N, C-alpha and C positions, 0 to 999 in steps of 0.2 A: 858627814861620814864620821863614825867613831869606832873604836875598838871595843870589844865586849868587856874587857877589864876596865874600861873607862865608865861603863854603865853599871857594872856589878863587881863585887869583890871576888873575882875568879881568876884563875891562872891563864885562861885563854885570851889571846890578843887578836882573835879572828875579827876581820873588818865587818862592820855593820853598815849597810848602805841605806837602810830605812826600816820602818816598823810596819808589820801587817798582821791582821787577824783573819785574812782570807787566804786559805790554802790554795785556791784555784788561781787567784790573781797575784800571788806573791812573786816578786821579782828577785833575780839572782842577787844574793848577798844580804837580803833582808832578814830581820829578826822576826820569827813567828811567835806570837804570844797567844797562848791557848785560853782565850776567854770563853765563858759560857754564855750562849745566847738564849733567846726565848725557846727555840726549838732544837738547838744543836749545841753540843759540847765540842769545842775545837780541839780538845785532846784526841778526839777520834780521827783527826785529819793530819796528824803529825807526819806520817810517812808520805802523804801526798805533798805536803809543804816542803819536805826535804827533797823529794823528787823534782819539784818545780824550782828549787834553787835556794831554799832557806839556809842561812849560814849558821844559825843557832836557834834554840827553842827556849821559851819561858813557860813553865808548867806550874801547877799547884798540887800535883800528886805524882807519885812514881809512875814512870812510863817505860822503864827498862832502858837498856843501852841503845843509843842511836849513833849514827855516823857523824853527827855534829854535836857541839857542846850543848849541854842542857843546864838551865838555871831554874832552881825551884824557889817559888815564893809562896806565901800563905794564901793569897787570893789574887788570881790573875786579873779579874775584873777591876778590883781596887787598885792594882798595881799599874794598869795600863796608862792612865793620865800622868802619873808621876814619872813613869819610864819615858813617855813622850816629852815631858818637860825637860828631862835630863838630856835626851838625845838632841833636841833642838835648842839647847842652851837657854831655856826659860824665856821664850819670846814674849810670854804674857807679862813678865816682869819688866820687859823693855818697852812695853806699850802702855798707854793709859787705856784701861779696859772699861768699856761702856756696855753694860748688859741691859737688854729690854725684855721683859716678859709680859704676859697677858694673853687672854683668849683671842682677842681680835686686835689688829693694829700693829703687831710687832714689826712686820716687814716695812710698813709705811714709816713708822717712827724711826727705826734704825737707818733707813735710807735717807730720811730727812736730816738726821744727825750728820751722816756722812756728807751730805750736800752742804750743810751749813758750815761745817769745819773745812771742807774741801777734800776731794778725793786724792789730792796729792799728799795730804797729811793723814787721812783717815781711811782705813780699809773697812769693808762691809762683809759680813758673813750671815747668811740667812736663807730663807725660802727661795729668793731670787738668785742664789749662787754666791759667789764671792767676787769682790772687785776692789780695785783702787785705781788711781789715775793711769797706772802702767799696764793693767791687764784686767780681763774678766774671765771667770771660769765657772764651771759647774760645781754643785754642792749636793751630795746625795740626800741630805737631811736638813731640816730647819736648823738644828744644831748638830753638826757632824760628830761622828765618833772621834775619840781623843786623838787617834793616830792621824786623822785628817785635820782636825781642828788645830793642833799644834803645828802641823806642816803649813797650814794656811797662814797662821800668825807669823811663822818664820818667814814666809814669803813677804808679808807686809813689812817686816823689819828690813829685809833685804832690799825692798823698794823704797826705803826711806820714810815709811809711815811712822807717825808718833802716837796714833790713836787706832783703836779697833772698836767698831760699833757692831755688836753681834746680837742676834736673836737667841734668847735663852729659853728653850721650851721646857715645859714641865717634865716631859719624857726624858730629856737630857739630864735633868737633875735626878730623876728616878733611876735612870740607868747608870748614874755615877760618872757621866762624861765630863762634868764640870767640877768634880769634887776637889781637884788640886788648885783651882783658880780662885783668886780674889778679884774684886771689882772696885774701881775707883768711883764710878758712878753707876748706879742701878736704877731702873725705872719700871713702872708697870702701867699698862694702859687701862685694862678692865679685867674682870673675872666673871665668866659665866660657866655653866656646866659643860664639861668637855672631857674626852679621853677617859671616861669611867671604866672602859674595858681594860685599861692599863693600871689605873690607880685604885680601882675597886670601890671608891667612894668619893664624893665631892670633897670631904674633909681631907682626904689624902692628896687629892689634886691641888687643893688650896695650899696645903703644907709644902708641896713640891715647888709651887710658885714662890713661897716665902723663902726658900733656900737662897734665892738670889740676894735677898737683903741680909740674910745671916752671913753670907760670904762677901759682904761689902766691907771694905776697910774701915776702921774706926774713924779715920780722918777723911773718909769718903762721903758721898752724898747719896741719899735714897730719895728718888723723885716719885711722888705718889699722886694718884688721881683722887682728889678729895670728894668728887661727886660720884665715885663708884661705891657701891654698897659695902664692899669689903675693905674699905680704906683703913678702918681701925684694926682689922685683922692683920693687914699687911704692915701697918705701922708698928704693931707689937713685935714684929720680927726684925725690925731695922737695927743694924749695927752702926751705921753712919749717921750723919746729920740729916734729918728729915726736912725736905722741901715739898710743898704741895702746889698743885695747879687745879683750877676749877672756876666756877662762876662766882663764888663768894668772895667778899672783900678781904676775908681773913687768909687768903691764899698768898703764897710768895709770888706766884704768877697768876694774876686774875684775868679771866676771860670776861672783859667788861661788856662787850657787845659784838655781834657778828651778823652779817647778812649774806646768804648764799645765793649766788647767781648761776646761770647755766654753764658758765665757763670760768668762774673764779669765786672767791669768797673774800669779802672785806671784813677785817677783824680789828677790834681795839683791845689791846692787852694793857695790863698795868703791872710794872715790876719796879721795885725799889721806889714806890710812891710816884713814879712817872708813867704817864700813858704814852703809848706809841701805836700807830696804825700800820696794819699789814695788808697788802693786797696779795692773797695767796692763790696760786694756780690750782690748788686742790679744792675739790667740791665736797659738800656734805658736812653736817655738823660734827660727825665722828672725826673728820679730818681736822676740824678746829682743835679738838682734843689731842689728836696725834701731833699736830704742830706745836701746841702748847707744851706737851711733854718733851718734845725734841728741843724746843727753845730753852726750857728750864734746865735741861741737861747741859747744853753748851754754856749757859750762863753760869752754872755751877762750876764749870771748868775754867771760868775766868774771862770768857768772851763778852764783849760789849755789843749791844744791838747794832751800832753803826758799823761794826766790823763784819757782821754777817748779813746785814739787811739786803745788800745787792744780790746775795745768793738765793734769796727766797724765790725769786722768779725762775730759778733753774730747777726747782724741785719737780721731779717726775718719778713716779713709782710704777715700773712696768707691770702690767697685768692687774693693776688696781684702778678701777673706774676708768678703764682705757676705752675711750670712744673711738671706734675705728673710722678711718677715712674711706667711706663706701661710695660716695657720690650717688646716693639714692634719696628718695623722699621718705625713707624710714631710717631708723638708727640701729646700730649694733654696738653693744658694749660688752667687754670682757672684764670680769672681776673675780678675785680669789674667794669672795664670801662663801663660807661653807658651814657656818654655825647658825643656829636659829637667831641669835642676837644680831650677828653680822648681816644676815639675809634681810631681816626685818628693817634694820637701819638703812640698808642700801635701797630697798624697794620704797620705803617711805620717802627717802630723798628723791628717788627717780620720779615719783609721782608729784613732786613739787615743780618739775620741769614742764615745759610746754610739749607734752606728748599725749598720745591717745592711749592705746593699750600697751601693757607690758607683757612680753612673752618670754618666759624663763626656761632655760635648759639647764638641768642640774641632776646630779646623782649623789651617792654617798659611798665612801671608801669601804672596801671589804676588809675584814680582819681588824676593824676599828670599832669605835663605840657604837653598838647597836641601839642603845637606849636613845641616842640622839636622832635616829632616822625618822620616827614619827613626828618629832618636834620640827624637824626640817620640813617635812611635808606640809604640816600645818602652817609654818611660817611663810612658805612659798604661796600656797593657794589662797591664804587669807590676805596676802598683800599684793599678789600679781593678778593680772587679768587672765592669764593662761599659763599652765606649766606643762613641760614635757620632761618626764623623768627617764634617765638613761644610765648606762654604766659610768663609773668613775673610779678607776683603780680597784676593780673588784677582787683582784688577787685570786685566792683559791675559792672564794665564795661564788655562788650562782648569782649572776647579775639580776636575774628576774626575781630571785628571792629577796635581794636587797631592795629592789624597787617595791616589792610587795610590802616590805617592812615600812618603807617611806609612806605608802598610801594607806597603811593599816587603820588609821583613824579618820580617813577621808571618805571612805565608802559610805554611800547613802546620805552624805552631808554636802558634798561638792561634786560638780560635774565639769569644772574648768581645768581638767588635767587629763593626760594620757601617758602611757608608757611606750617609748620607742627605745629599745635596749641599746642599739648601736649608737654611740655618741655622735659619730659623723652624720648618720642619717637623722638623728634628733636635731642637730644644728641646722641641717638642710631644711627640714620640715618647718622649723621655727622661722627661718629666713623666708621660705616660700609663703608662710602664713601672713607675714608682715604687710600691712597696708600703710598708706600715707600717714605719717605722724606716729607710727607705732615704734616701740623700743624693744629690740631683741636683746636679752641679757644671757650670756653664757657664763655660768657661775661655777665656782668650786676649784678651779685649777689655775686661774690667772695665766701667767706666761710660762708655766711648766711645760716641759718638752717630752713627756712620757705618759703612757698609760700602763699600769701593771695588771696584766691579765693572767689567767690561770696558765696559759701557754708560754708566758714570759713577758718581758717588758718590750713595748713597741714605741716608736717615735710618734708623738701626737702633741699638737700645739693648738689650743683653742683659738688663738688669734688667727693662725694660718687657716684652720678649718672654717672659721667664720667667713674670712675673706674669700676662700674657695667657694663656699656656699653662695655668697653674693654674686660672684662671677658666673657660677653655673646658672643661677636664675637669670642674670643678664643675657647670657648666651641663648637660653631657652626663649626669652622674650625678644630676642633680636636687638638688644640694646648695646650700642658701642660707645665707649667713652671718647 
């Protein structure tokens, strides 16, 4: 809690209990800052914010007299992260900040980093929420808006954390959520085309990714994937010392060799001219890279391998390659894969396992990159035995229209797919189709607990829906565990 004159050079000493940009959800005593969103200007909701308890308002243009103090700044969007820093006493300066960007693998890599350091010392913020040893909580975005981000970092400080491992999305940089922050360690996993609806071009998307490295401290570290095609582009933006990981002997952390098994991966790494072997519980060659990235991050922080070796067996990333316990002669897996590259990598890995057919349930989000949809359709049907396309956060868009976009390049070329709009029904159909040795994969949402429909947000969890579908089939077939 702070007084307004502690945040701004004004006469008012009204108490500020928090910061909000949502006039409907604002709590009594909070400071309402009138940012401009994609579809709304929050200056239009000042009266509603005051009626709901706002104690003061921050604006960027004249709004007339109001019943609460008003502070005018040049740009409320640019002001927001700096205001949040001041209100929460600069929690990002009290933590060692680790940022990870990339098209795929951000959640896995940041979670691995937290596990290797220990959740008693390291907090996590990303697609799977926010957490440390003392608590877990929800998170509305991969990288939350500034008022939430700094509140979460302040929570970590309050719980005694020394590090924060956070997913830094291209949209967060584009929207300015991270502009006030600098990073001690920054890393990227890979870059493929994504979010062109937001960035307008791949070049703009790549440039947003580079912002993480521009905002790395000069005495910090930039951890780069040497085997990614955009390595040199990313390297050109680095402000800190560059360290790389990859297959080549010229990397700081070399992936010497690895062998993927159905339940683990054996890997040999080389760091500082010494080889060490790792038995990783993560599957897939893409997770070899995610682990390499995470290891190099913690090595850059000064950790030795023998200090973190025992924690490798504890690595678990919820909703990523999560094989469900179904007690059936077929398999069900849930994964967050939603990009063409991520889907292709996942399905290629799955078909190295001892399975028969792969049956995929997937959709694409509404009000998001429409150019990606046909590519996703191709990636699925070219690599899976059968695909069922359904809704996936359609928002204001027509779910059928989205599915038609997905299959737009498949017609007359493939017949191993169908559309079942309702996601729950699609999951049930996939489970009902499964025969002995088949693998059902529910992709795109991981362990998220919502679906954003035109009528509003509903509770929905792919893991729970898949298990429910399995139990429904068992009841129908008279199977009891």
